[in-house]
C-alpha positions, 0 to 999 in steps of 0.5 A: 500500500502506497504511503499517504503524503502529509504536509506538516505546517508549523511556525507561523506569524503569531507570538506562539511561533516557538510552541508550534515549532516545538509541537512539530518536533514531537509530531515529526518524531512520533508520526507513523512512518510506515503509513505516512510520508512527511513534507515539513513546511515551516512558516517564518515569523514574517509569513514565508513558507519554506521547506524545512528539515525532517529532523525532530531534534531541530525543534526541541523545546528548550527554555534557553533556546526556543525553536524558530523557523528561519528563512533558508532561501527555499520557497514552497510553491502551492498547487494551482487549484482545481484538482491539483494537489502537487507541492513544489519547492523553489530551492535557494539556487532557483531550481524548482522540483516537485515534492509530490501530491499531498493527501492531507495537510496537518496545520499544527499552528497556534494563534493568529494566521493559523488557528483563527480560520485564515489558514483553513480558508487558504487550504479550502480555496486550494482544495487541500484536505486538512486535519483540525478545525474548520474556518468557522469553528476556528474563527469563533474559538480563536476570538474568546469574546465570540466564543463566550457568546456562542457557548452562552447561547448554548446554555454553557456556563462561562466566566463572568467578564467584559470585552474592551478595546484599545480605542475604548481604553485610549478614550475612556480608561477611567470607565474601563477601570470602573467596570473592572472594579465591579468584579471581586479580585483577583481578575484576569486581563487577557488578549481576546485573540492569543493563546498559550497564556501569552499576554495574560495577567492576574490582577490582585490589586487594581493598582496593577490593572493599567500594566495588565492592560498594556501587556494584553494590548501589546498582543491584541487590540481587543481584551477580555477582563474576567472575574477570577473563578474559584474552582479546580482547573481541569481540561478535556480533549475532544475528538471529532466522531468517526463515521457519523458518530458524535464527538467523544471526550477524553478523561479530564486532566487537572492543572494543580497550582502549588506556588505559581499564581496561574498557569502561565507560559513558563509553567506550561512549556518551560518547566517552571516550578509551582505547577503539576499536570495530573491526568486523569484528574482525581474527581468523582465519576459524576464530575468526570461525566459532567465535564465530558458532556459539557466539553462535547456540547461546547465543541458542537456549539462552535461548530467544531470539527477535528479536535479541541481542548476545552478548559474548565473551572470545576466549581461547587456549582459545576463546570464553567468553561474558561476557553476552547482551543481548536489546535491545543498544545500538542507537544508530547508533554501537553495536556491534550495528548496526555488526556488521550494517552490516559484514555488509552491512545498513544501519541502516535495513534492520536496523530494518526487519528487526526489524519484519518479523520480528515481523510475520512471527512474528505472522502465522505 
C-alpha cells in the first residue's frame, strides 16, 4: 500500500511561533512512518513558507533556546487549484522540483494566521484536505469574546467578564477601570485573540490593572477582563466522531497550582516550578461525566470539527468553561495528548487519528 503524503505546517506569524515549532518536533518524531510520508513546511515569523528539515531534534523545546523557523532561501510553491494537489519547492539556487501530491495537510499552528480560520480558508480555496478545525469553528474559538457568546447561547456556563478595546481604553480608561472594579479580585486581563497564556495577567490589586492592560494590548487590540473563578482547573480533549458518530471526550486532566499564581507560559512549556499536570484528574465519576458532556456540547456549539481542548473551572456549582482551543498544545508533554494517552491512545495513534479523520471527512 502506497504511503499517504502529509504536509506538516508549523511556525507561523503569531507570538506562539516557538510552541508550534516545538509541537512539530514531537509530531515529526512520533508520526507513523510506515503509513505516512512527511513534507515539513515551516512558516517564518514574517509569513514565508519554506521547506524545512525532517529532523525532530531541530525543534526541541528548550527554555534557553526556543525553536524558530528561519528563512533558508527555499520557497514552497502551492498547487494551482482545481484538482491539483502537487507541492513544489523553489530551492535557494532557483531550481524548482516537485515534492509530490499531498493527501492531507496537518496545520499544527497556534494563534493568529493559523488557528483563527485564515489558514483553513487558504487550504479550502486550494482544495487541500486538512486535519483540525474548520474556518468557522476556528474563527469563533480563536476570538474568546465570540466564543463566550456562542457557548452562552448554548446554555454553557462561562466566566463572568467584559470585552474592551484599545480605542475604548485610549478614550475612556477611567470607565474601563470602573467596570473592572465591579468584579471581586483577583481578575484576569487577557488578549481576546492569543493563546498559550501569552499576554495574560492576574490582577490582585487594581493598582496593577493599567500594566495588565498594556501587556494584553501589546498582543491584541481587543481584551477580555474576567472575574477570577474559584474552582479546580481541569481540561478535556475532544475528538471529532468517526463515521457519523458524535464527538467523544477524553478523561479530564487537572492543572494543580502549588506556588505559581496561574498557569502561565513558563509553567506550561518551560518547566517552571509551582505547577503539576495530573491526568486523569482525581474527581468523582459524576464530575468526570459532567465535564465530558459539557466539553462535547461546547465543541458542537462552535461548530467544531477535528479536535479541541476545552478548559474548565470545576466549581461547587459545576463546570464553567474558561476557553476552547481548536489546535491545543500538542507537544508530547501537553495536556491534550496526555488526556488521550490516559484514555488509552498513544501519541502516535492520536496523530494518526487526526489524519484519518480528515481523510475520512474528505472522502465522505
